[in-house]
C-alpha positions as CSV (number, residue, x, y, z in Angstrom):
1,M,-5.9,14.1,14.7
2,I,-7.7,11.0,13.3
3,Q,-6.8,7.9,15.4
4,I,-7.0,4.4,13.9
5,P,-8.3,1.9,16.6
6,I,-5.9,-1.1,16.7
7,E,-8.8,-3.4,16.0
8,S,-9.3,-1.6,12.7
9,M,-5.8,-2.1,11.4
10,N,-6.7,-4.7,8.8
11,L,-3.2,-5.8,7.9
12,M,-2.9,-8.7,5.5
13,L,0.4,-10.6,5.0
14,L,1.6,-11.5,1.5
15,N,5.2,-12.5,1.9
16,V,7.9,-12.8,4.5
17,G,11.4,-14.3,4.2
18,R,15.1,-13.8,4.4
19,A,17.2,-13.0,1.3
20,Q,20.9,-13.0,0.6
21,H,22.4,-11.0,-2.3
22,N,25.7,-10.4,-3.8
23,A,25.4,-7.4,-6.2
24,D,22.2,-8.9,-7.6
25,W,19.6,-6.7,-6.0
26,N,19.3,-4.0,-8.7
27,W,15.7,-3.9,-9.9
28,Q,14.3,-0.8,-11.6
29,N,11.0,1.1,-11.4
30,V,9.2,-1.3,-9.1
31,S,5.7,-0.3,-7.9
32,S,3.1,-2.4,-6.1
33,P,-0.1,-1.8,-4.1
34,F,1.3,-3.2,-0.9
35,I,3.7,-2.0,1.8
36,R,7.3,-3.3,1.7
37,I,9.3,-3.5,4.9
38,F,13.0,-4.6,5.1
39,Y,15.2,-5.4,8.1
40,V,18.9,-5.4,7.2
41,T,21.3,-7.7,8.9
42,E,24.4,-7.6,6.8
43,G,26.0,-5.4,4.1
44,E,24.8,-2.3,2.5
45,A,22.4,-1.4,-0.4
46,M,20.3,1.5,-1.5
47,F,16.8,2.2,-2.8
48,H,15.9,5.2,-4.8
49,L,12.5,6.9,-4.1
50,P,11.0,9.7,-6.0
51,R,12.3,12.4,-3.6
52,M,15.3,10.7,-1.9
53,D,18.0,8.0,-2.1
54,V,18.2,5.8,1.0
55,T,21.2,3.8,2.2
56,L,20.2,0.6,3.9
57,R,22.3,-0.3,7.0
58,P,22.4,-3.3,9.3
59,G,20.2,-3.1,12.4
60,H,17.6,-0.8,10.7
61,L,14.1,-1.2,9.4
62,Y,12.9,0.4,6.1
63,M,9.5,1.0,4.6
64,I,8.4,1.6,1.1
65,P,4.7,2.7,1.0
66,A,2.2,1.2,-1.4
67,Y,2.0,2.7,-4.9
68,T,5.5,4.2,-4.6
69,V,7.8,3.8,-7.7
70,H,11.3,2.9,-6.5
71,S,14.5,1.2,-7.6
72,Y,17.1,-1.0,-5.8
73,E,20.9,-0.8,-6.0
74,C,23.4,-3.3,-4.5
75,H,27.1,-3.7,-5.3
76,G,28.2,-6.3,-2.8
77,R,27.0,-8.8,-0.2
78,F,23.7,-7.8,1.3
79,T,21.3,-9.8,3.6
80,H,17.9,-8.7,4.8
81,Y,14.5,-9.9,6.0
82,Y,11.5,-8.7,4.0
83,L,7.8,-8.4,4.8
84,H,5.1,-7.5,2.2
85,M,1.6,-6.7,3.5
86,Y,-1.4,-4.6,2.5
87,E,-4.3,-3.0,4.3
88,G,-7.6,-4.8,3.6
89,F,-10.6,-3.4,1.7
90,R,-12.3,-1.7,4.6
91,N,-13.4,1.8,3.6
92,E,-11.5,3.6,6.3
93,M,-8.5,5.9,6.6
94,S,-5.4,3.8,6.1
95,L,-2.2,4.1,8.1
96,Q,-0.5,5.9,5.3
97,E,-3.3,8.5,5.1
98,V,-3.3,9.1,8.8
99,Y,0.4,9.2,9.5
100,E,3.6,10.4,7.8
101,L,5.5,7.2,8.4
102,P,9.3,7.3,8.5
103,T,11.3,5.6,5.8
104,E,14.0,4.4,8.2
105,V,13.9,3.4,11.9
106,E,16.3,1.6,14.2
107,G,15.5,-2.0,15.0
108,R,15.0,-3.2,18.5
109,E,16.2,-6.2,20.5
110,A,13.4,-8.5,19.4
111,T,13.1,-7.3,15.8
112,E,15.1,-10.1,14.2
113,Q,13.5,-12.7,16.5
114,V,10.0,-11.6,15.2
115,F,11.2,-12.0,11.6
116,E,12.8,-15.3,12.3
117,Y,9.5,-16.6,13.9
118,L,7.5,-15.5,10.9
119,C,10.0,-17.1,8.4
120,N,10.0,-20.4,10.4
121,H,6.2,-20.4,10.9
122,L,5.5,-19.5,7.2
123,P,8.1,-21.1,5.0
124,D,5.7,-21.0,2.0
125,A,5.4,-17.3,2.3
126,R,8.9,-16.6,1.1
127,L,9.3,-15.2,-2.4
128,P,10.2,-17.6,-5.2
129,E,13.1,-15.4,-6.3
130,S,14.2,-11.8,-5.7
131,D,13.1,-10.4,-9.1
132,P,9.8,-8.5,-8.4
133,R,8.6,-9.4,-11.9
134,S,8.4,-13.0,-10.7
135,Y,6.0,-12.4,-7.9
136,D,4.2,-9.1,-8.7
137,T,1.6,-10.9,-10.7
138,S,-2.1,-11.1,-10.2
139,A,-2.0,-14.9,-10.2
140,Q,0.7,-15.0,-7.5
141,M,-1.0,-12.3,-5.5
142,S,-4.3,-14.2,-5.6
143,E,-2.5,-17.3,-4.4
144,Y,-0.9,-15.4,-1.5
145,V,-4.2,-13.8,-0.5
146,A,-6.0,-17.2,-0.6
147,R,-3.3,-18.7,1.6
148,Y,-3.8,-16.0,4.3
149,R,-7.6,-16.3,4.0
150,D,-7.6,-20.1,4.6
151,M,-5.4,-20.0,7.7
152,E,-6.8,-21.0,11.1
153,L,-7.9,-18.2,13.4
154,W,-5.0,-18.8,15.8
155,E,-2.5,-18.5,13.0
156,K,-4.0,-15.2,11.8
157,M,-3.9,-13.9,15.4
158,V,-0.2,-14.8,15.7
159,L,0.5,-13.1,12.3
160,R,-1.5,-10.0,13.2
161,G,0.5,-9.7,16.5
162,A,3.8,-10.0,14.7
163,M,2.9,-7.5,12.0
164,L,1.7,-5.0,14.6
165,M,5.0,-5.4,16.5
166,I,6.9,-4.6,13.3
167,M,4.7,-1.7,12.3
168,S,4.9,-0.3,15.9
169,H,8.6,0.7,15.2
170,F,7.4,3.0,12.5
171,I,4.2,4.3,14.3
172,R,6.4,5.1,17.3
173,E,8.3,7.7,15.2
174,A,5.4,8.7,12.9
175,R,3.9,12.2,12.7
176,P,0.2,12.9,12.3
177,R,-0.5,13.7,8.6
178,V,-2.4,17.0,8.5
179,W,-4.2,17.1,5.1
180,T,-6.4,20.0,6.1
181,N,-7.3,22.0,9.2
182,D,-10.8,22.7,7.8
183,E,-13.3,20.6,9.6
184,R,-15.6,20.6,6.6
185,M,-12.9,19.2,4.4
186,K,-12.1,16.6,7.0
187,R,-15.7,15.4,6.8
188,V,-15.5,15.3,3.0
189,Q,-12.3,13.3,3.0
190,A,-13.8,10.8,5.4
191,H,-17.0,10.6,3.3
192,I,-15.0,9.9,0.2
193,R,-13.0,7.1,1.9
194,T,-16.2,5.5,3.4
195,H,-18.0,5.6,0.0
196,I,-15.2,4.9,-2.4
197,T,-17.1,2.0,-3.9
198,D,-20.1,4.3,-4.6
199,S,-20.6,6.8,-7.3
200,I,-19.7,10.1,-5.6
201,G,-20.9,13.4,-6.9
202,V,-19.6,17.0,-6.2
203,E,-23.1,18.1,-5.1
204,E,-23.1,15.3,-2.6
205,L,-19.7,16.4,-1.2
206,A,-20.8,20.0,-1.1
207,A,-23.8,19.0,1.0
208,V,-21.4,17.1,3.4
209,A,-19.4,20.3,3.8
210,S,-22.6,22.4,4.1
211,V,-21.5,24.9,1.4
212,T,-22.6,25.7,-2.1
213,K,-21.1,23.7,-5.0
214,P,-19.0,26.5,-6.5
215,Y,-17.5,27.5,-3.1
216,F,-16.9,23.8,-2.3
217,I,-14.9,23.3,-5.5
218,R,-12.7,26.3,-4.8
219,L,-12.2,25.3,-1.1
220,F,-11.4,21.7,-1.9
221,S,-8.9,22.7,-4.6
222,H,-7.2,25.1,-2.2
223,E,-6.9,22.6,0.6
224,F,-5.9,19.5,-1.4
225,G,-4.2,21.0,-4.5
226,T,-6.5,19.1,-6.9
227,S,-10.1,19.1,-7.9
228,P,-12.7,16.9,-6.1
229,I,-13.2,14.7,-9.1
230,Q,-9.4,14.2,-9.7
231,Y,-9.0,13.3,-6.0
232,I,-11.9,10.8,-6.1
233,N,-10.6,9.3,-9.3
234,R,-7.1,8.8,-8.0
235,K,-8.4,7.0,-4.9
236,K,-10.7,4.8,-7.0
237,V,-7.8,3.9,-9.3
238,E,-5.6,3.0,-6.4
239,R,-8.4,0.7,-5.1
240,A,-8.7,-0.7,-8.6
241,Q,-4.9,-1.5,-8.7
242,L,-5.2,-3.4,-5.4
243,L,-8.3,-5.4,-6.7
244,L,-6.5,-6.2,-10.0
245,Y,-3.5,-7.5,-7.9
246,T,-5.3,-9.4,-5.2
247,T,-8.4,-10.8,-7.0
248,D,-9.3,-12.5,-10.2
249,K,-12.2,-10.1,-10.8
250,A,-12.8,-9.2,-14.5
251,V,-12.1,-5.6,-15.4
252,K,-15.9,-5.0,-15.8
253,E,-16.5,-6.3,-12.3
254,V,-13.7,-4.1,-10.8
255,A,-15.3,-1.1,-12.5
256,Y,-18.8,-1.9,-11.1
257,T,-17.3,-2.6,-7.7
258,L,-16.0,0.9,-7.6
259,G,-19.2,2.6,-8.7
260,F,-18.5,3.0,-12.4
261,S,-21.6,2.2,-14.6
262,D,-19.5,2.8,-17.8
263,Q,-16.7,0.3,-18.2
264,N,-15.1,2.2,-21.0
265,Y,-14.9,5.4,-18.9
266,F,-13.3,3.4,-16.2
267,I,-10.7,2.0,-18.6
268,R,-9.9,5.5,-20.0
269,L,-9.6,6.9,-16.5
270,F,-7.3,4.0,-15.3
271,R,-5.1,4.6,-18.3
272,K,-4.9,8.4,-17.7
273,V,-3.8,7.8,-14.1
274,T,-1.4,4.9,-14.5
275,G,-0.4,5.0,-18.1
276,N,-1.9,1.6,-18.8
277,T,-5.3,0.2,-19.3
278,P,-6.5,-2.3,-16.6
279,Q,-5.9,-5.1,-19.1
280,E,-2.4,-3.9,-19.9
281,Y,-1.6,-3.3,-16.2
282,R,-2.6,-6.9,-15.3
283,R,-0.8,-8.3,-18.4
284,R,2.4,-6.4,-17.6
285,M,2.3,-7.8,-14.1
286,K,2.2,-11.3,-15.5
287,N,5.3,-10.9,-17.7
């Protein structure tokens, strides 16, 4: 199993706070390139994921992975802490790629104290309001990222420790994610991750696997259920979504950052994967 050294867990905080609702937490079709964690203290609500509906209960932690389309449902009084964070731009396997993380775990004695500390220490990190459309914007995200970047080193160390404590609840009950048992395909997957900002060719990956190109394509498709090019493109578009959220880079610069020499091809690919062009995606997030 691939292990992520703790020093490589490049967790970046975006928002933390405490929210109280009364039948007004009912947002639909929410999706963002960051991890959402909730700790419920009072009441009951639900969120709807692509393959399951989850009832949120007091004393429990909940996680929604990045890029997951989901909806919220609340019919009464509901109080929770929230934490939004993302994994930085290092070209390494992410937590979500290495582990099958549980959606729900039981909180521990110090869970609420950790959230309280973060809320008291970072009052400006709370959301302006509960509607995701009000804060899932590239402008807001850039502001949040800049705030974290400009913190003193000791503050970043405190935040990192608190986030790792919260994530440890999920890692404790996580299972290794086995994408493939073929060592050649494991090398290929690692190569793609490491070179995601480069132009990656099928011939290059076949050489990494030490097999011929036709055999590599069949083997990769069998192991991952998709072609090598489709897999690479999906990973590049995911990185593009994060860049569009967390930076002010122009679309052309995002394309070049991810190894695309043809901006128009990048735009067509982005639209094919997400249903929006990069410009539409960024504009939609600002509305």
